[in-house]
N, C-alpha and C positions, 0 to 999 in steps of 0.2 A: 258503800255494803249492802249486800242484795243476801233475800233470808226466805229461802222456802221450804214451808213443812209441810207434811202430810198426817192426818190423823183421822180421825172417828169422830164424828158426834154421836148423840144419845143414840139415833136414830137406828147408827150404824153408817151412814151416808158418810161416805169424803168430804171431808172437807178442807179447804186450802187455809193458813194461816199466814200472815203476815209480823211476826214477831221473830223476837231471836230467841233460840231457849236461851237457858243459866249456861254461862260459861264452866264447863266443868273444869274442877281442878284434877290434872294431868301430871302429876308428879313424875321424875325422870323413870324412877325403877318400874313406869308403870309402859315403857315408851314401849312397840310393837318391836318383837326380838325379831320379825323378818322386815324390817324398816327397808325400804329402797330407794332412802334418800341419798345415803354416804358413798355406799357401794361405786364401785367401778370395774366389776368382772366384765369381759366382752363377751359379745353376745356368744350365745352357744349353740351349736347346730346338731341334729338330730340327725342320723339316717333312716330311713324310709323303709319301714317295715316290710316285709316280704307280702306280696297280697295271699289272700288264702282264698283258700273256694271257695265260688260265692254266683247264689242265682243268679238267673238275667236279668230281676227283677230288681234291682239295687239301684239306690241315690247315694253322689259320690259321700254325700251325709252318712251314709251307712257304712263306709270304710273307717277301718280303724288310722288313730292317730296315737304318737307318742303319750305316755303317758307321764309327764314333766315332775320333776321334784315339790314338795314341800318350801314356800316360798322363805325359809331359812336357809337356806342354803349359798351361799356367796355367787352361784352360778344364776340364781334371779336377783338377784339384789341391785343389779345396775338399772338406772336409770332408763338407758340406751337398748340393756338386754331386751331380747325376745323370742320368744320358742319359736321354733323353725318347724311348722307343721307337716307334716306329709303329705299336704296337700297342696303345696306351696307351686306354683308355676317356676320351676329354675331352665327352663330352653329362652334362650335371649328374645323377645316378641321384636318382629317385624320391626325397621321403621315404615310404617303408610298412615294416611292421613285418612283414609275411606274410611267410611261405614262400612257392615255388612248385614250386619241384624235389622230385621224391621220385624216388630210382633203384629199381629193382628191386628187391626183399625178395627174397634168399633163401632158401633154408636151412629148409623149413618154415613162414617169417614169424613164426619165432621169432626175437627180437633182444636175445639177454643181453651182447651183446661192451657197452664201451662204445663211445659213436657220439656226432657232432657234435650240440649241443642243437638244440631249439624241431624235431624232426623231424613231419612229419604224418602221419595214420594212411594208410595204402594204400586206396583204391578198387578193388573188383569190378571185374575188364577183364571185358570181352567177349569169347568165344570167337574164338578167333583172333588176339588183341592182348598176346602173353607176348612176353619180352625176343629168344627168340628168333623169333617169329613178324617181328619188329620187326629185328632181325637179315637175316633172308632179303629183306624189302621192300627196306633200302641196299641189298645186293648185284641189284636186280632190273635195275638197270638204268633204271627209272624216274625221269621229271625232279619232284623233291622240293621244287626253288626255285621254278620257277615261267619259269625266267629260261633254260632252253634252254643249262643249261653255265658262262654267263657269271658273271662276279664282277663287283660294280658297289660303287663305293664311295658312302655312303648320308649322307645329311646327316639330322641329330635332326630336320628337319621331314615329313620323306620316313619316317621311322621312324613318327613319330606316327600316320602315315597308315593302317600295319596295325596293326588294333588288335583286329581280329573273328576269329571262331573259326575260321570258313574262309579267314582272313586274316591271320594274326598271325606281325608278327617279332618278334624277343626281340634283344635285344643283350646279349652277356656279354664282358668285358674285352677290349670294343672289337670285337668281331666281330659281324656280326646273321646268322639263323636264321631260316628259316621254319620256326619249329616246328608247322602247321597239320595235315604229316600226322602229327604224334608227339601229335598231342591224345590221339586213343583208347588208344594205348599206355604213358600215362604212370601209373603206379599213383596218383601222387598226384590225378587225377582233374584236366579239364579246366581249373576253376574255380580251380585252384592255377596253372595257367600262365597262365592269362587275367590273373592278379595284374600282370604284368611285361608285356601286349599293349602294344606301339606304343611300349616306353621301356626303358630301361638297367634289365635287370633281375640285373646283377653284386653287388649290397649283398645281394637277397633272394636271390640262387645262393648267396652266401658264409656266408649265417646259419645254415646246415643242409649244403650239399653241393658244399661248395667242392672235396672230392674227387674228386668226381666226374670223371668223364675223358669229358667233354660233348664235345671236342674229337674224339675216336672215334665216339662215339657219334651224333653231330649233323653228321657231316662232309659226308654228304649235301645236309644243307638249309643249308647254308653260303650265303649272299646275296652277302656283301660285307664291306669296314670299316667303319665309322664313317669320315667324312671329318672330318679336324682341320678343331677352330675355328683363326681367324684367333689370333694372340700378342695378348696385352695387354702394354702397353710395360712396358719394365722396371721393376721392383720393386715393381709394380701387382698388386691381388687386388683378383676382383669382389666388388662390394660385400657381397654375401651369405654370401662368405667372410671378409669380415673379422672378426667376431665369432666365427665359428664357428674360426677358426683362433687367436685369443687365447684362446677359452674352453680348445682340448682343446691347451693345449702340453703337450709330450713331454717326456721326458727330453730332455740337452743332446746332440747328434747327438756321432757320435765320430769318429775321425782313424783314418787308417793311415798308414807309414812304413815302409821297409826300407832295409835293410842288408848287408851282404855283405863275405865274407872271401875267400880264393881258394876254399874250398870250400864254403861254408856261405850261403846265403838266408837272412834271417831278417825276413819279417815282422808288422811290431808293430801291435798294434790298441788304441788309448786310447778303450778305453769311457768313461772318469766317471764311472763306477759302481763300488758297491763290492762288492755282491753277487753278483759273478760268479764262477762256475767253469765245473769242465768240460764242464758239459752244458749251460754256455750256449753253447758255439761248436759247430758243424759245419761239416768241413772234406771236401772232396773234388777229388779230381786223376786229371782222365783226358784220356788222352794230351797235348794241351799246355794241358789247362783247367784253372784253379785256381778254387777257388771255396769261398771262408769267410764263413761267416753267422752274424753276433752274434745272441745273440736278447737282448732288453735291456727288461727288462717286458712291454709290450706292442706294442713294435716291434724292427725285423729294419735290422741294420745288413750290408751287403754288399760283401766284396770281391770283383771278379770281372776275371780276366784271362786271356789268352790269352798266358804266360809268352812270354819272348823265347828262351830256352834249357830244355835237356831238365833233369829232374832224376831223383833215383832214387825208388824207390814210398813208400820208408820215410821217415816224418817225425815231427817232435817235437810237441807242443803242451804251453806252458807259460800258468799262470796265476797270475798274482800279485792276489791277492786284495784286501787292503788300498788297492791302487792302480788296483785294475782295470783291469789291463794283461795282452794278452793276448800270447804270442809264441808263429807258428809258423816254426819252424828245418825250411829244407828242404835235401836237399844234390844239390848239384852232380852233372852226369853228367860234366862236363868241369869243368876249374879254369882257366875264363876269365872277365875281368871282364866282368858288363851293365853295356850303358849303361844298358840302363829295366828296368823288373821286364815288363813285357808291352804289350799291345793289349786295354785296356777292354772287357771284351763286356756284356753285356745289364744294365742294374740295375747297373753297378759304380758303388760310392760311394754308394749310398742308401743312407736312413735312413727309411724309411715304415713305417706300423702293420703289422703281420702279419697282420694280416686281408687288407691288399688285395697280401700276397704271394702267388705262386701254391707248387705244392708241388713239391719238390724228390724227383726218385728217382734212387736208384742200386740196382743188380742184387745180390743176396744169393747167397748160394751153399746146396743146403740139405747139411745135414751130419749131420743127426743125426734121427731121428722115431720115439717110444717112444709102446705103451700108457700112460695114465693111467687112464682106465675104459673100459667095452664102449663107447662113443662119442665120448671127447675123448681128444687126445694131446696132446704135448708137443713140440713142433716143437723145431727147433734150427738157426739160418740166421747164416751166418759173411760179416761186412761186407767187402768189398774192403780187400785191405791198403794203399789210398790213399785212407780214410776212416776220418776220425776221427768219430765218433757213440758219446753217450748219450744214453739215451732220459729224461727226468730224472722223479721221482715222481709217478705220478698223470697222465701224458699216456699215448696212443697215436698209433701210428702206419696210414701204408695200406698193403695189401697189393694189389699189383697182378699181373694174370696175365692173358695175351691167351689168350681164347677164346671159339673159333669166326670166329675174326679179329678179336675185337671185345676190348679191353683192360676187365676189370670190374675195381673195387674195392672192397676192403671193409675197413672200421676195426678194429686189433688191438689190445689193450692187453698191450703186454711184461710179461713177469714173470721170476722170479729162476728157475735150475734149481732149486732145492729152497729151503724154508721158512728151513736153516739148512745148511751145507756140512758137517755131520757127518752128516750122510743118505747124503754123495754123494762118492765124492773128488773133488778140485780138478782133472779131466783137463782141463780145455777152459778157458785164460786170461777173467777178465774183460773185457768192455769190446770186446771183437772179434766175441761170439756175441749174438746177441737170440734168446731165448727165448720161442715163443709156447702155450700152451693156449688148443684150438681142437677146440669141438665139429663132429664130420663130420655133415652132413644125408645119407642118400642121396638123398635127392631135392631137396636142393638144387641150384644150380647152379654156387657156387663152389668151395664145404669140398669134396665129392667129385673135381673136378681139384687139389686141392690135393693132395690125399691121393695121389692118383694120380702124385706128382711122386716121380722116384725122385733116391734121393742125389748131390748133383754135379749136378744141375736148379738154376735160379736164380729168384728170387722178386723183382720189383722192391720195396723199402721206401722209402715215404715220408720228409722230413723230420715230428721229432715237431709234436704237437699238442697241443693241448687246456689246461684254464682253472683246474686245480688248482693253489695258490697252496701250496709248501710250509711255508713260513709261519705258516700256519695249526696245523702242530702245534706251533710253540713252544708253550714254557709251560705245554703240555696238561696238563690229569689226567687226562681220561677220554675214552676213544677208543673210540667202539662204530662198529661195521661189521656191514650191515645188508644180503646177498649173494640171490641168487637165478641159480643153473645157474652159468652160465659169466659171470654177472656178479659174480663173485669174483675176476676175475682184475686189477683195481686192485686190490683191498683186498691183493694181495703184496706188493704193494714200500711202499705204504703202511704196514701192520702189520710187513713189516721195518726200514723207516724209523723208524719210532718206539721199537719196542724198544730199536733199537739207539744210536738219539741225542737220545731227550727225555729228560733227567734228570728232571725232574720230572713223567713219568706214572707215574701212580697203577692205573692199569688199561687193560687192554684187552680189547674184550668180541668178538666172532664171531655174528651167527644165520646160520647159511648155510641157507637154503630149498633143497630136491630135493626129484625124484618118493619115489624110492626111493632104499636105502643103497647099490646101484650105482651111482647117479648121483654121490656124491660125492666129489670131485675131491680128492684128497691127505688122503684123512680120516685116513690114521697117522700123517702126520704132523705134522697140527694135533694130532692127540690127543698127540704125544709133545713139543710144542710147550708144550701147555698141562701138563703135567707136568714138563718141565726149566724154565720161566717163570711163576711165580706170579701176574704182573703177568697173564697171557694167559688168557681164556676161552672155548671153543667151545661153541656149542648147534646142534645138527640139529637143523630143522624138515622132516618128510617128509610130502607131500600125498599119495601112496599108498603105506602102509607095508604090510607083511607082518605076518601076524597076532605073528611073536617081536618086534616092536619095541615097546621098551618107552620109548624118548625123547619129545617133540611131535613133534603132529602137527596137518597144517593149514595156513592160507595166513597170509603177514601181517594183523596185526588190531592196535586198539589195545588190548584184553587182552593179547595177548603182550606186545607193547610196553612198557605202562607198566608190566610186571614186568623188563621185559628193561633197559631204561634208568634209571637209578639212581643218582642225583647223589651225590655225595658230601657238597656243600653246594648251598644256593642263591647260591653266588658264586665256585663249582668250576665252570673252563674246560672246558669239552667243546666236542667236534664229533662226528657221526655223517655215516659216510658211507655213500648207499645205492646199488647198482648191479642191474639184473634188467632182465627184459623191461620194455616201456614199461608194462601195465599195473599190473605189481609197484610201479615207480615213482611211478607217478602216486597210486598210492592212500598207498603210501606217507611221501610228501609229504605229502598231507594231513594224515594220522596225526598225523605228528612236527608240525603247525603244533598241531593242534587238543590235544595235549601240550602246546603253549606252549611249544616249543622255537623259537626265531628262525633268523632265516635267517642268521645268521651263523653258525648253529653246527651248519647243516648242507649238506652239498655231496652232489652228487645228480651219479653219473658218468653218467646217460643222458637221452636226453629226457623 
C-alpha cells in the first residue's frame, strides 16, 4: 500500500508525508449520489453547436463546448461513458506511418535530451524563415487563412479539396488550419507537411510532436472546426472499425465512486488492475476544477469535475496495489453535506488510448538553480500544493515558456537531486520537487530564457510521457547504459532504480561520451558510486580530450561496444539503454544489432 499526502507545515512550506490518514467511517448513507461505479449507460454523444461569429484572433480553446449535465444523471454514471466534445476529430484519420511536423530545434540544433520517437531531420531554411520571422509574420495583421477573419465549419469533402502547397489545409484534433503560409518556415520541410495535406493529420502529428503548442503557433492560420458527422444508430460501429475494435481490445474500463463524512470527501477509482502505484495517478485541483488522470498501460482514465463545494489545498492519495484501488481524500472547507460531487468537465469519466489525450500542464515554481558543469545546470521546480505528480522511471515531461508572445515547448527528463542521498542533505522533501539537468546553449531560443528565470518565477510542466516500461528491469542480470552529453539524464533514475530494487542485478555499466572532461556531468558522484557499489562501473569516453587524458577517447564504435558489452552467459537477461543526439543513437542502434543484440534487449530514449 502506498500513500502520498500534501499538506503545509508551520512556515507555510509544502511538505510530503508518508503515513496514511485515519480511515474515515463511511456509512452507506454517505455514498455519493453520482456514483459512477454501477451504472452501465451507453456513451452519450452531443451534437456540435453552431459556430458563433468570432474574431480572427481565436484559439481552439476559445470555441464553445457543450455543457454536460451534473454527474447525478444516468447519462454520466457509466464507467465507460464520456462526454463527446464538439472539439473532437470525427473525420477518419488517414492510415499513414510517416510524420509531418517538425518544431524549431533551438539550442544549436543539438538535441541530447530524451524526446519523442520518429523525429525527422531538420531541413535548412531560407534566409528570413526562422521562428522569430514566423512570429513576426503572425503578429503583422496579414490574413493568413484567406478567409478575411471568418471561421467556418469544414466538411471532410471540403478539407480534401485543399491538398496543394499553395492551398494546404490540415486538420489537427478537430480544428482545420491553412498551413500554406507556414510551409517555408517548417524546419521539417514542405514535403513533410504535405503528407497530411487535405486530411486529418492528428495521428501523424501525435507520432512525434503532440507536445508542440500548435494552437499558439498556428492561431492566425485557423480556418475553423470540422463539421460533426451524423451519429450512427445506438450501439453500431462503422464496419471498418468493428475489426479494429475487436483486435485492439484494451484493459477493462475503470470506474469511480465517491463518499463523504462531515469533513472529508473520498473519491475512489477502481482500476481493475494490480500493477497500479502512486506514479500511475496524477491529481490537479485548480479553483473548483478537480482532475485525476490514471494511466493504465497505454490508456488514460480521467475523472474531471467542477466540484460543487470548496475544498482545502492539501489532500492525500492512497493506492492499494493488490486490488488496484486508488483513494483520493479531500478536505472540505465547510462541514456541509454535498448533494453531488460536482459538474462534469471535458472528457470526464473517459477511458481512451493515452495517445489520444491532450497534454495537461500546471505551473511550477523555480526554487533553486545551481551550476553542475560550465554549461549545464540543475534546476529544481516545486509542484503546486494542490498537485500530486510523480514522474515514472524512464519518462519525460515537457517544459513550456512564453517567449516573444508564443508558447515554446521542449521535452526534458527529470532526474534525482543526486545519485544518492549521502552526498547531499535532504533539505527538500521528495515528490514535491522535480529536478532537471539542462544544458544552456547561448545561441539557443529556449534554454537562455529558462536560464534567465529568477527564483520564484514559474514554468509550465506537462504530464509525463514515454514508452519505457519498468518491468523490463525485472529479473535483469546485466544493465548497460550508453549516454552522450545530456543524454545521461534518463539514465539517472534507471540507474538508481536498478541498483535499489532489482535483487537479480549482477552488473550495471555506464559508458559516458563527452567532448572534454569539463563536460562530464556529475563525474565525482559517478566515481564515488562506483567505489561504493561494486555492481556499478563507469567508463568515460572523450572526443576532444587534453593531452593529460589517459582514459578512452573517440566516438561510439563497434570496437568500443564489443569490449564494453560482455554478457555473463548466452542466456543472461540483459538490457541496453542508450540516449544522446540523433546521430549517436542511430549509429548505436545499428551497431548493437550488428553485435546480435535483439530488439527486446535494447531501449532507445531518443529518436
